C-alpha positions in Angstrom: 69.0 0.1 28.2 69.2 -2.8 25.7 70.6 -5.0 28.5 67.5 -4.4 30.7 65.2 -5.1 27.7 67.0 -8.4 27.1 66.8 -9.4 30.8 63.0 -8.6 30.8 62.5 -10.6 27.6 64.5 -13.6 29.0 62.4 -13.6 32.2 59.2 -13.7 30.2 60.5 -16.7 28.2 61.4 -18.6 31.3 58.0 -17.8 32.9 56.3 -19.0 29.7 58.2 -22.2 29.7 57.3 -22.9 33.4 53.6 -22.3 32.6 53.8 -24.8 29.7 55.4 -27.4 31.9 52.6 -26.9 34.5 50.0 -27.3 31.9 51.5 -30.6 30.9 51.0 -32.0 34.4 48.2 -34.6 34.5 45.7 -33.7 37.1 44.9 -36.4 39.7 41.2 -36.4 38.6 42.4 -37.5 35.1 44.1 -40.7 36.4 41.7 -43.6 35.8 41.9 -46.5 38.2 42.0 -49.9 36.5 38.9 -51.8 37.1 39.0 -55.2 38.7 37.7 -58.3 36.8 34.7 -58.3 39.2 33.9 -54.7 38.4 34.2 -55.3 34.7 31.8 -58.2 34.9 29.4 -56.3 37.0 29.5 -53.2 34.8 29.0 -55.3 31.7 25.6 -56.3 33.3 24.6 -52.7 34.0 26.0 -52.2 37.5 26.9 -48.6 36.7 23.1 -47.9 36.7 22.4 -49.6 40.0 22.5 -46.5 42.1 19.4 -45.1 40.4 17.3 -48.2 40.9 14.5 -47.8 43.5 12.4 -50.9 42.8 12.7 -54.3 41.1 9.8 -56.6 40.4 10.3 -60.2 39.2 8.8 -63.7 39.2 11.3 -66.5 39.8 10.2 -69.7 38.0 11.5 -73.2 37.8 10.0 -75.4 35.1 11.0 -79.1 35.2 9.3 -81.6 32.9 5.6 -80.9 33.5 6.0 -79.2 36.9 6.1 -75.5 37.6 7.2 -73.5 40.6 7.3 -69.8 41.1 7.8 -67.0 43.6 6.9 -63.4 43.0 8.8 -60.5 44.5 9.0 -56.7 44.8 12.3 -55.3 46.2 13.0 -51.7 47.3 16.8 -51.8 47.7 17.2 -48.3 49.1 14.8 -49.1 51.9 15.9 -52.7 52.2 12.2 -53.6 52.0 10.9 -56.8 50.3 7.3 -57.8 49.3 6.6 -61.5 48.8 3.4 -61.8 46.7 2.2 -65.1 48.0 -1.0 -65.1 45.9 -3.4 -62.6 44.4 -4.9 -62.0 47.9 -1.9 -62.0 50.2 1.3 -60.0 50.2 3.9 -60.4 53.0 6.1 -57.2 53.5 9.2 -57.1 55.6 12.4 -55.1 56.1 15.6 -57.1 55.9 17.0 -55.1 58.8 14.3 -56.6 61.2 13.8 -60.3 60.4 11.8 -62.6 62.6 11.3 -66.4 62.4 8.6 -66.1 59.7 10.4 -63.5 57.5 13.7 -65.3 57.9 12.3 -68.3 56.2 10.8 -66.1 53.4 14.1 -64.2 53.1 16.1 -67.3 52.3 13.9 -67.7 49.3 14.3 -64.1 48.3 18.1 -64.2 48.6 18.3 -67.3 46.5 16.0 -65.8 43.8 17.7 -62.4 43.8 21.1 -64.1 43.5 20.1 -65.8 40.3 18.8 -62.5 39.0 21.8 -60.3 39.9 24.7 -62.7 40.5 27.2 -60.5 38.5 26.6 -57.7 41.1 27.3 -60.0 44.0 30.9 -60.2 42.7 31.3 -56.6 44.0 28.6 -56.5 46.7 29.4 -59.4 49.0 31.9 -59.2 51.8 33.7 -62.3 53.3 34.5 -63.7 49.8 37.6 -64.5 47.8 38.0 -64.2 44.1 40.4 -66.2 42.0 42.5 -64.8 39.2 40.9 -65.2 35.8 42.0 -68.1 33.6 41.2 -69.5 30.2 39.3 -72.8 30.5 36.9 -75.0 28.7 33.3 -74.3 29.8 31.5 -77.5 31.0 28.3 -77.0 29.0 29.3 -75.4 25.7 32.9 -76.9 25.6 34.1 -73.5 24.4 37.3 -72.0 25.7 36.3 -68.9 27.7 37.3 -66.9 30.7 36.7 -68.3 34.2 36.8 -66.8 37.6 35.7 -68.4 40.9 33.9 -66.7 43.8 34.3 -68.5 47.2 32.4 -67.6 50.3 33.8 -67.8 53.8 32.6 -70.4 56.3 31.0 -67.7 58.5 27.8 -65.9 57.9 25.1 -66.0 55.2 22.5 -68.7 54.5 25.0 -71.0 52.6 28.5 -70.4 54.0 31.5 -71.9 52.2 29.9 -72.2 48.8 31.8 -71.5 45.5 30.7 -70.3 42.1 32.7 -70.7 38.9 31.7 -68.0 36.4 32.4 -68.6 32.7 32.3 -65.4 30.7 33.3 -64.0 27.3 35.8 -61.3 26.3 32.8 -58.9 26.6 32.6 -59.9 30.3 29.0 -61.2 29.9 28.4 -64.5 31.8 27.7 -67.5 29.6 27.4 -70.2 32.2 28.3 -71.0 35.7 28.9 -73.9 38.1 27.7 -74.0 41.7 29.7 -76.1 44.1 28.1 -76.5 47.5 30.6 -76.2 50.4 33.4 -75.6 47.8 33.3 -79.2 46.9 35.6 -80.3 44.0 32.6 -81.7 42.0 29.8 -79.5 40.6 26.5 -79.4 42.5 24.8 -77.6 39.5 25.8 -76.2 36.2 23.6 -74.0 34.1 23.6 -71.7 31.1 23.1 -67.9 31.3 21.0 -66.9 28.2 18.1 -65.0 26.8 19.6 -61.6 28.0 17.5 -58.5 28.0 17.8 -54.9 29.3 15.6 -53.6 32.1 16.2 -50.0 33.4 19.9 -50.3 32.3 20.4 -53.7 33.9 21.4 -56.5 31.6 19.6 -59.6 32.9 19.8 -63.3 31.8 16.2 -64.4 31.8 16.9 -68.1 31.3 19.2 -70.8 32.9 19.2 -74.3 31.6 20.8 -77.6 32.5 22.5 -79.8 29.8 20.4 -82.7 28.8 17.5 -82.0 31.1 14.1 -80.6 30.6 14.8 -77.9 33.3 14.6 -74.2 33.0 15.1 -71.6 35.7 13.7 -68.4 34.3 12.4 -64.9 35.2 9.2 -63.3 34.0 7.4 -60.1 34.9 10.7 -58.2 35.3 10.3 -54.5 36.0 13.1 -52.1 37.1 12.1 -48.7 38.4 14.8 -46.0 38.5 14.7 -42.4 39.9 
């Protein structure tokens, strides 16, 4: 009788050990995928909140010396709809899926202005691009040693094919300045700061971009982010 009790007890111990080993197994859902540098930069600027955004309003301004230029936009990303507020009495609405000769010209301005507003997101949005490995380099404007990554566009498609952008960012993945190189030329076509950051609907946006030694400021006003 005692032999059967011992066998029964031994079976329980083995079963218990098996259950403990099963409980130690890490479920697949617990395995976290390492984010890419592009994703880390985008997330640092609020990309994790992008899916909830239904509308963005902003005014794109360029102030140079005594001159002022601006364009005012409303964008409904889930509908791919854009409104260009030409003046207080005229608004041109169009869908980016159905462009004609008039709206294509307007859309070039929208893409340019939106790119300045949300360039960190384009690191993960845009197809037909290549992204360099991050390096530590001296930033051209601040002369600080920071992180650098280069986004290069293919020669096919888009309004400005073949262009390259050098992003200089801190260890917090926030962009501090960038260099635009038209057609991936070795020499910079433009270099500006990224500053005056503020939060709008969970998106972290640089409201001001300045050139070194010039009375030039590309900036955003009337920013509004609507989320569902």
